[in-house]
N, C-alpha and C positions, 0 to 999 in steps of 0.2 A: 755638443751631444742636449738631448732633451733634459732636463730636471725635472725636480716632483711639480707636478702642477695641484696645488690646492686653493683652497678660500677660507679666509678667517672668520668664523660666527661666534658674535658675541651671545650667550646663553647664561641668562642669571651671573653678569657680572664674572664671566669666565671665558677665555680665549681657546677654542678649540680649533683643529687644523684637519682637514680629510686632504690627505697625501697619497700620493703612489709614488713605487719606488721609483730611483732614479733609472734612467736606460744607458746603456755603453753610449760612448761618444759614436757621431757618424764621421766618416774620414772626408776630410777635406777636399775639394779638387784639386788637380795637378796643376801646381805650382802656385796656390791661395795657401798664406797662413793658416794654421791651425789655431781655432778661436776656440775658447771655453765658455757656453753660452747656458745660460740656467732661467727657467720661469719663474716671475714673483709669484709667490704662494698667495698671494691677495686679489691680482687682476689679472693672473698668467702672463702679464708682458715679459719679452724677450730681456736679459739681464748680461750683459757681456762682464763677465767676470776674469776674462784672459789677464795673466799677470804683464805688469806694463802696459794696459790697454788705457789708450789716451781719450779714450770718451768717446772715439765716433767709430767702434768697431762695431757697433750693433746697428748698424747701415742694414736697411731691410727686414729687421726686428718686430714683432706684433707690437701695436702701439699700447699703451696704456688705456682698458677702458674701449678697445678700439676702436681708436682715435688714429691709430699710425703713426704716434711718435716713437722716436727711437731709443730704448734705454740703454746708454754706452757706460755707465758708471761703473766704477772699479768695484771690486767686493768689498773694500773697506767703507765705500760709502751705503752698503745695503745694512749696517749694524746699526745698534739704537743703545745707547750708555747713558745712563743717570749722569749729570753734569759733576758731580763729585767723583764720578770714578774715570773721568779721562784723564789717563796716565799716571793713575794710582796705582797699576802694577804694570810690573814692567813683564814685555811679552804679550798683553793682550793687543789687540789692533782695535784703536780707538776708529769712531767716523770722522771722515776727513771733513772739512767746511764744506760748504755748499759753493760748488764750482771750481773746488780746489784739486788740481790734478794728484792721483795716486802716484805715489813714490815709483819709480822704474830702479829695478833692478832683477837679477834673475830669476826666472821661474822657479826653480829648482830652491832658492833660497827663500824667498817669498811664500811659498807650500811648505818648506818644513817650518819657517820662525811661526805662520798661521797655524801649522798641526803640535807645534811643542807648546802654544800659547793656551792648550786646554786640559783640564783633567781628567781623565775616562773614569767616572766613578761605576762600582759595577751593579746597579741598578738600571746603569744606562742600554738601551735597546738599539741598537744600529740597524738600518734600515737599508744598509748599502752592502754588496757583494765583499768579502775579505780577502778571496783570494785574488787580486787586483794588484798585482806590484811592479815595480820598475820606474822609470822615470818619464814616459812619454806622455800623451794626452790622455789615455785611458788612466793611468795612476794620479795624474793632477785632477781628473772629475772624479775619481773616484776618493782622494785626498778632501777636494772640496764637497763632496755632499757627506763624508763624512763628517765635516767642519762643522755643517749646517746642522746635521742630525744632532751634533751634541749640543752646540748653540740653543736648537730647539728644544729639547730635551730640559735642559736648565731652564730656560724662558719661557716654557710652556706657547711658545710661539714659533710658525712654520717658518723657516727662512729657506732662502732669501728674499729681501722684500725690494721693491723699487723706490725712489726716494717718493715719491707721490703718498704710497701707501705707507711709509713709514712716518711722512708728516703728519699725516689722518692719525695714525695709530698714537704719535706721540701725543698730537692735540686730545685725542680721548683719554688717555693716561692721564696727562694735567688737570683736565675736566673732574676725572674721577678721584684725583687725587685732592682737588680744591675740596669735591662734594666731602670726602671722608675728613678733611680738619673741619668742615664746618658743623659736619654729627658730632665730632668731637667735642669741639668746643661748646655746643650746646649741651652736651653730656656733661661735660664738667663744670656748666653752670647750674644744671639740674643738681648735680651731686653738691655741690655748696649751696645751694639753697635748702636740702633737705637735711644737710648737716646741721646747718644754722636752726632749722626748726627742730632737731632733735636736742640741739644744745638747750633751747627754750623750754622743751617740753622737762628734760632732765632739771632743770634749774627750778621749775615751778616744783616737780614732786620733790627736789631735796629741801625747799622752805616748809613744803607742807609737814613734810616727816619732822623736820626741826621743831616747827609749832607743835604737834603732836607731842613728841620726847619732851618738849619745854615745860607740858601739861602735867608731864609724869604719870600719864593714864597706860599708855603700852610703852614696852619699850623696843627697838627695832628687831629684835632677836626673835620677841614674841609677836610681834605682826607678821615677820617673815613665817611663823611657824605656824601663825593663824592661817596664813595667805595658802601654806604650802598644803594643809590639812584640808582647805576650802578645794584646792585645786584636785585633792587626791578624790575628795568626796565627790566632785565633777565628773573626775575621770572614770572613776567605778559606775557613776548613772550613767556615764556615755559607753562605758563598756558592754552595760547590761543592756544600754537601749541598742545595741551593735547586735547583742545575741540575740535579742529578740526579732529585730531586723532579719539577721541572719537567718534565724528557723523559719520567719516569714518568707523568705526567700525561696529557700530551700522548699516548702508547701508549695508557694507557688511553680516551683519548678517542676516539683511532682505532678501540679496539677496540669500543668503546661503538655508535660509528655503525655498524661493520660489523654487529654484532649487531642494531640498530635496523633495517639493511637488509633482513638476512636474517628479521628477524620479521614485516617487512612484505612481505615476499616470502611466507613462511607463510601471512599472515593472508590475502594476496590468493588464495593456492593452495586454502587452508580456505573461502574465500568462495565460489570459482571450484565448488570441491567439493561443497560445498552446493548451490548454485545447480543444479548438474548431477543429484545426488541427488534434489533436489525435482521437478527436470523428469522426472528417469524413473520416480519414485513417481506424479507426478501421470499421466505417459504411461500408466504399468502400472495404475492402479485406471481409466482409460479403457477400457483393452483388457478388465480383468477385466470390468467391468460391459458393453460390448458384447457379450464371450462369453457373459455369463448370459444377455442377453438374445435372444441368437441361439438358445442353448442353451432356454429357455423358448418361444421362438418355435417350433423344430422339437420340441419337445414337442407343442405344442398344435396343429401341423399335423400331425403322427403320428397324434395322439388323433383330431382331425375326421377324417383320411383313414381311421384303422380305424373311425371311426362312418360315415361314406360308402360302405366298401365292406359293410358290412354293412345297408346300407339297400337295398331294393331298391323302385324306382319304380313296377314294376307292380305290385306287391303295392298300394302306398299308393293308386294309380292306377285298378286293376281288383282289388277284391278277392272273389276266389274261394273260395266256399264252399258250404255247401249248407244247406238246409232240410228238412225230412222226407226224403221219396224225390225232391225237386228239386234240380238244382242251381242254383246262384245267382251272380249276375256283380252286386255291388255292391248286391246287395238285392232284385235283379228274379229271377224263379223263371224259368227255361227249360223250359219245358214246361207238359203237363198231364194229367190223369188222367179218365177217366169217371167216378169219383167227386168229384175236386175240380176245379172249373171253376177255373180262371185266365184272366185277360183278356188279351184279344188285346193290347192294349196295352204291358202287363208283359212278355208272351213277347217283341212286338217291340222292346221296349228291351233286353231281356238278348242279342238277337241282335245289336242292332246292339255293344253292348258288346263280346261274344264276337271280333264282325269286327273292331273296332276294336284289341283286343287283341292278335290274332294278325296284322294287318297291322303293326303297332307293332314288333313282336320281328321278322318277318321284315324291316324298313328297316333294323332296328338291326344285326343280322347280316349284309345287303346278300343278302338269298335273294331269287331271282325263281322264282315258281310256273311251272311248265311247263304246266299243262293250265288251270288257272283263274286267274282275277285278281280278288282283292277289292276293292270298292268299299266302305268303309266311311262311311253316312250317316245314321247315331243309328238310329232307329227304322225307316227306308225305307232299308238296305242293301241291296244286289246282291251278285250275282257272277256275271261275265263269264267265257264258255269262250272257246275260242281261236279261234274265228270272229268273235268279239265279239258273241256273242248274250247278252243280260240276264236272269238269273232271281232274281225278288223274292224277298228273304229276309224277308220279312215277311207278317203276314196280315190279315184275316180269308181262306180260303181257301173254294172250294167244288169239286164236281166238276169243272168245266170247268176249271179253274185250278189244281189241286193239282197237276198235273205239273212246271208253274215252280217250285213253292213244295221238291216234293222233287230235283229236279235242284239248286236253288240249295243244298237242306242236304248234298246229295253232295258237290257241289264244295268245301263248306267243308269237310267232313270230308277232302278228298281234299289239300286244302293242310294240312290239320292234320297229316295221314302224312306228306308230303312235310318239314315243317318237325321233326317227331320224328325221322325220318330223317338230317337234316343235322346235329342235335345230338347224335347218337348217334357219327355219324361224326366230327367233330370232338372229341369228348371221346376217343373211341380213337385219334387221331391225338396227341393232346396226354397220352396216358397215363393219361387221368383213370378210376380205381376205384371204383364201378363206373361204367361211362356211361348216359347220361340214355338214358331208356326210356319210354314213354309206360305210363300206370296200368293203361288198359283196353285 
């Protein structure tokens, strides 16, 4: 079975052990004898504590310090007792000499003797289960673990230990004993020297008092009474001084409390000030951001407004230009010559664009023509007179229908003249110089 694994730590001259509770034994393979194995609590090496072990039962166990050396010593070799205690009490198992074989006896008898050789105190705390009973390997493991627990509680050292760790611990304890003895001798010498010095001082004091008493000035009682009064006066003075110091201390404490309260108030005010300052900074930053955003928006809107002001929708929708001797509206030539034959479809489209442009501008300025009314209808636009007669502003025309086409062109020119007169009057009223005038 696996024993308790731990390590011995030396902290301020005290041996402390970190332990784990022992686990139940592991069943041996078929045909193999059951062995009782524990781990050394210092180096974790495996110890064979099987009763009657001849020392070679630990084959295959972990070595001391990781070197692979087998630990087959019996349980009696893992105990450390002072030299004077060996064989002093009956029933206590003493450490066997190095290399001496453990006594061979029945396992039950040895376990019983070992368990009966300890006295369990009420303060002892067992770290093994108490419900294991019987005479098998489990009972032996529980008994050995209980023995190790009781011995460890009394010695303050976790057991069992291998021979190497036990030897190291013994050397360390012997070194501490030597150091302690040396310190005791030093203290004894110091005490002797101090006693001699005190004796000399008392002898000098007795001699001086005897000389004074022989003179007859003061008796010993009077001298002691004077010294007592002097000491009482000094005591009263010291008590008064202590009272004054106590009052001064109370005053300083009150001042300290007042200063602490004032400091706390100042801290609170400072914290409130910084909170307000941070809030103000945040509000200022938000205001600056909003202002910058508005300024940028106003600038962009102004630029867009200027661009829109410079934009003429009529120029984009109705591009009026010329092509040689012909005037054009959106690229359509308006008119024809004897040497340049222009198709009537192109002329009709130009008349439609011109009629739509003039009608749109009149509606934009809310102008109503007096004699004629324009009816923009694309390539088949018409002009109506005051009586409601319609004249076609498109071709082709012949000798019979040319008078209607002429009346339609005359009506269009009359409307154009009225729009020019309206624009001129408006510029004159608004003080525009020079006022609007038709180019032809």
